[in-house]
C-alpha positions in Angstrom: 13.4 -27.5 16.7 13.8 -26.1 20.2 13.4 -22.3 21.2 17.1 -21.5 21.8 17.6 -22.9 18.0 14.6 -21.1 17.0 16.1 -17.6 18.3 19.5 -18.7 17.1 18.2 -19.1 13.4 16.2 -15.8 13.6 18.8 -13.9 14.6 21.3 -15.6 12.0 18.7 -15.0 9.4 18.2 -11.1 10.3 22.2 -10.6 10.6 22.3 -12.2 7.0 19.8 -9.6 5.6 22.0 -6.7 7.4 24.7 -8.3 5.8 23.1 -8.4 2.1 21.7 -5.0 2.9 25.2 -3.7 3.2 26.4 -5.8 0.1 23.3 -4.0 -1.6 24.2 -0.4 -0.7 27.7 -0.6 -1.9 26.5 -2.1 -5.1 24.2 0.7 -5.8 26.9 3.4 -4.7 29.1 1.6 -7.8 26.3 2.1 -9.8 25.2 6.0 -8.9 22.1 4.9 -7.3 22.9 7.3 -4.1 19.2 7.7 -3.3 19.0 3.8 -3.1 22.1 3.6 -1.0 20.3 5.6 1.9 17.8 2.9 2.0 19.6 0.0 2.1 21.9 1.6 4.4 19.4 2.0 6.9 18.1 -1.4 6.3 21.6 -3.1 7.0 21.5 -1.1 10.6 17.8 -1.9 11.0 18.0 -5.9 10.8 21.4 -5.8 12.8 19.6 -3.9 15.5 16.6 -6.5 15.1 19.1 -9.5 15.4 20.8 -8.0 18.3 17.0 -7.7 20.1 16.0 -11.2 19.0 19.2 -12.4 20.8 17.6 -11.4 23.8 13.9 -12.7 23.4 12.6 -8.6 22.1 11.4 -7.8 19.4 9.5 -4.6 17.9 6.4 -4.1 15.3 7.3 -0.4 14.4 10.7 1.4 13.5 10.1 3.9 16.1 10.0 1.0 18.7 13.2 -0.3 17.8 15.1 3.3 17.6 13.6 4.0 21.0 14.7 0.7 22.7 18.4 1.4 21.0 18.6 4.6 22.6 17.2 3.7 26.2 18.7 0.1 26.5 21.9 0.1 24.7 23.0 3.9 24.4 21.8 5.3 28.0 23.2 2.0 29.5 26.5 2.6 27.7 26.6 -0.6 25.9 26.5 1.5 22.6 28.5 5.1 22.3 25.9 8.3 22.6 26.5 9.0 18.7 24.5 5.6 17.9 21.3 7.5 18.5 21.9 10.3 16.0 23.7 7.6 13.6 20.6 5.4 13.2 18.1 7.9 13.4 19.9 9.8 10.9 19.9 6.6 8.4 16.2 6.3 9.4 15.5 10.0 8.6 17.4 9.9 4.7 15.7 6.3 4.4 12.2 8.4 4.6 13.0 11.3 2.7 14.8 9.1 -0.4 11.6 6.5 -0.5 8.9 9.0 0.3 9.5 12.7 0.1 12.4 14.8 -0.8 13.2 14.7 -4.3 16.5 16.6 -4.3 19.9 14.3 -5.3 22.1 12.7 -3.2 25.2 12.9 -3.3 28.1 10.3 -3.6 29.8 11.7 -0.6 26.2 11.5 1.7 25.7 8.1 0.0 29.4 6.9 1.2 28.6 8.6 4.7 25.3 6.4 4.9 27.3 3.4 4.0 29.8 4.2 6.5 27.2 4.8 9.2 25.6 1.7 8.3 28.8 -0.2 8.8 29.6 1.0 12.2 26.2 0.0 13.2 26.3 -3.3 11.9 29.6 -4.2 13.2 28.8 -3.1 17.0 25.8 -5.4 16.6 27.9 -7.7 15.4 30.2 -7.9 18.6 27.0 -7.8 21.1 25.7 -10.8 19.6 26.1 -13.8 21.4 28.4 -16.8 19.8 26.7 -19.0 17.6 
């Protein structure tokens, strides 16, 4: 397998994981697992961003580094709208609260908003990926 083939396979795998996480979030909301939705929505956005950066030979070891790269390399350069910084950081914070701290209930509206934000982010990264 050549370097380009390996990169293409990594991008495809990461983006497939993004789509799977979105499907999991949609399934969880139907079952009333609203806290779970927040984590799966963030994971969808995370994997879509990871796929994009893999397509340009960049990878990150920490979530914070990926989030910073989205802001500095994509939002500040105008490749993504300014709202994307708050959308993906909001999903990240929501995931942390749901998985590691805040025990307060999550409403169906908040869960649906998380899915909508993830769909917007995944859709944007889908359009930025090179043709396969």
